C-alpha positions, -999 to 999 in steps of 0.1 A, spaced: 441 -91 -250 464 -70 -229 486 -88 -203 471 -95 -169 484 -106 -136 470 -135 -114 474 -130 -77 467 -160 -54 460 -149 -18 470 -176 7 468 -178 45 480 -208 65 451 -207 90 419 -225 81 391 -234 105 383 -267 89 416 -276 73 447 -260 90 477 -256 68 455 -261 37 478 -243 12 506 -268 19 484 -299 17 501 -324 -6 485 -330 -40 504 -355 -61 538 -345 -47 533 -307 -47 517 -283 -22 482 -272 -32 492 -236 -35 518 -246 -60 493 -266 -80 469 -237 -80 496 -212 -92 510 -235 -119 475 -242 -132 467 -205 -133 499 -199 -152 484 -218 -182 456 -192 -185 478 -169 -205 486 -146 -175 517 -125 -178 527 -136 -144 513 -154 -114 522 -143 -78 511 -158 -45 503 -132 -18 508 -147 17 515 -137 53 532 -170 62 569 -178 57 561 -215 52 539 -208 22 565 -185 7 592 -211 12 571 -238 -5 565 -214 -35 602 -206 -37 611 -243 -37 589 -249 -68 598 -217 -87 565 -199 -79 567 -162 -73 554 -149 -39 552 -117 -20 549 -113 18 518 -93 29 506 -81 63 488 -105 87 460 -81 96 440 -79 63 403 -82 70 395 -95 35 413 -112 6 407 -81 -15 427 -60 9 455 -85 6 453 -83 -32 455 -45 -29 487 -46 -9 502 -72 -33 494 -51 -63 512 -22 -46 542 -43 -38 544 -54 -74 542 -18 -87 512 -25 -109 498 5 -128 462 17 -121 450 5 -155 465 -30 -150 441 -60 -146 445 -84 -117 427 -117 -114 421 -131 -79 424 -169 -80 416 -186 -47 444 -207 -33 421 -236 -26 408 -242 -61 435 -264 -78 409 -276 -104 398 -242 -116 396 -240 -154 424 -217 -167 402 -207 -196 377 -191 -171 406 -170 -156 414 -158 -191 378 -151 -200 371 -130 -168 402 -109 -175 392 -104 -211 357 -94 -201 370 -67 -178 393 -54 -205 363 -52 -229 341 -33 -203 360 -1 -195 331 12 -174 334 -17 -150 358 -19 -120 354 -56 -117 344 -87 -136 333 -121 -125 314 -152 -138 283 -172 -132 265 -202 -147 228 -211 -150 212 -232 -122 187 -259 -129 185 -275 -94 159 -260 -70 178 -273 -40 209 -253 -50 188 -222 -57 175 -223 -21 208 -233 -5 223 -203 13 258 -216 7 253 -212 -30 257 -176 -40 233 -163 -67 236 -132 -89 210 -112 -108 221 -95 -140 209 -64 -160 203 -63 -197 240 -56 -204 253 -84 -182 262 -63 -152 255 -75 -117 224 -60 -101 228 -80 -68 244 -110 -52 226 -130 -26 226 -162 -6 188 -162 -11 170 -175 -41 170 -146 -66 151 -137 -86 121 -148 -66 94 -164 -88 64 -152 -67 36 -173 -82 56 -204 -90 73 -206 -56 40 -200 -38 28 -232 -56 60 -253 -52 97 -250 -44 105 -284 -58 116 -272 -92 126 -240 -109 103 -225 -135 115 -231 -171 114 -194 -179 133 -183 -148 170 -175 -151 188 -183 -119 226 -179 -119 252 -193 -95 281 -170 -89 317 -182 -93 341 -168 -66 365 -156 -93 372 -119 -98 392 -96 -121 399 -61 -109 414 -29 -122 442 -20 -100 429 15 -94 398 -1 -79 419 -24 -57 437 7 -44 404 23 -35 387 -8 -20 404 -8 15 391 28 21 355 20 12 331 16 42 317 -18 48 282 -19 33 252 -29 54 242 -55 27 277 -68 27 276 -74 64 241 -90 62 249 -114 34 286 -119 42 294 -112 6 324 -89 0 315 -80 -36 284 -62 -24 306 -34 -11 315 -26 -47 279 -24 -58 269 -4 -27 294 23 -35 284 25 -72 311 4 -89 299 -17 -118 307 -55 -120 306 -72 -154 295 -109 -153 304 -136 -178 277 -163 -182 294 -197 -186 281 -233 -185 289 -263 -164 294 -266 -126 323 -249 -109 353 -271 -101 352 -282 -65 373 -262 -40 390 -275 -9 374 -267 24 374 -300 43 394 -332 44 368 -349 22 373 -321 -4 410 -326 -3 406 -364 -8 385 -357 -39 410 -333 -54 439 -357 -46 420 -384 -65 416 -361 -95 454 -355 -96 462 -392 -91 489 -402 -116 500 -366 -121 538 -362 -122 553 -345 -91 
């Protein structure tokens, strides 16, 4: 497939875990672990986009490329758009947004999402999902669901249980019907740079504001999103000290 660029947005501030990008994981800052793992996806290059000199310095110390971006970006996608401009990427280039708090993200998934976008020229974005079998997850508002059309494009993303099995759920919400396809969305995106340039000027969508899901802005304004259906649960991200401890345990024994 054509070359693609991974950009990892990273801010120092975190409500539940301040300084999260610099948290130590087996002798390296988490942001470095994320970037180095993403580099094994086949990306032409991996660049951290940050607004904090401490994060940039940590990247430089470990040979990871970084660009300094503004502090006032309202979303991570806005930060990506500035980073793409700073890197001089062409409109047709593909950028994959890898979150800086997912050091266990599978590199193959990064590559697959980039390849999907390359193969769907009518789409501005690509992302991924996997089937859900647990009713508790389907009804959990912290688990984002996506509904697809016949071609694998996103119809809608929601924190609600979608699609809603009217008759089955009226009888019981303890289990999902065997014939109901419920997909959990991965927070991983590939973008065409032309769309990234356009995104900051798009008005915030009412559905985006209601669901607190940024990707709904693209759907609201008529942009198509291709979705890869994968299998298996997503690797755990790091939002709390307990999450960090789990990831540190997973890297136990890794060479610094």
